[in-house]
C-alpha angles and dihedrals in degrees: 000000000000096000089053091054091047093053093044088054093049092049092048097043092047090040090229127160128214139195131189138210110194134184114160094025091057097213096316096125092050087047092053094044091052094046091085123087109253096025092140087075091066111015115078105170149328131214122197102205101176099156127057087239091059092048088055099041098041101031106022094241108176113254088213090056088050093051097044101044105014131237092284100064140104090246093060095041089053093049091049093050095043094049090043097057090046095052096040097039089215127146093243136029127184128192127191125190122162150119111278094174154148081181131025099058126128136191090263095042109024124188108291097039109132128177120202131194122200132185108188127161095350093312125108119197141154138227131192123207134185112213128183132208134065124318094276091049093050092049092047092047089049091053092046089050092057093048094050092042089052093047090050095047095045093046096055 
């Protein structure tokens, strides 16, 4: 995968470290990042926080925010990424929370809705994407979105 090789090169060249907090991708991003030889030079840790309880316990996501906005929200994605970068003390953190389907969607958050949190170069921000396809395709699209977003942010 060309985009993975690009991101790996940037991380190694700039001597940056990354940590991940994943929900709907179930560790897929972490797995992909660590599939490269030498990944220990840039990959610090990955959390799979699939349940709301794990988001609270492992990352300190606010129960009130979860209740008010739901697990699939920019607010939760931002809290996940912010807490992760503080805990891991890495240069970059990424969080992913969404509805991969085929069940679990709603009118407000249909299947394919994925919220991302990024902390890069001292700046934290969120993105929301609506992907289509089956569960595997939504998970893959989510991972690819993270890789391309990081390449863009780190190349600016």
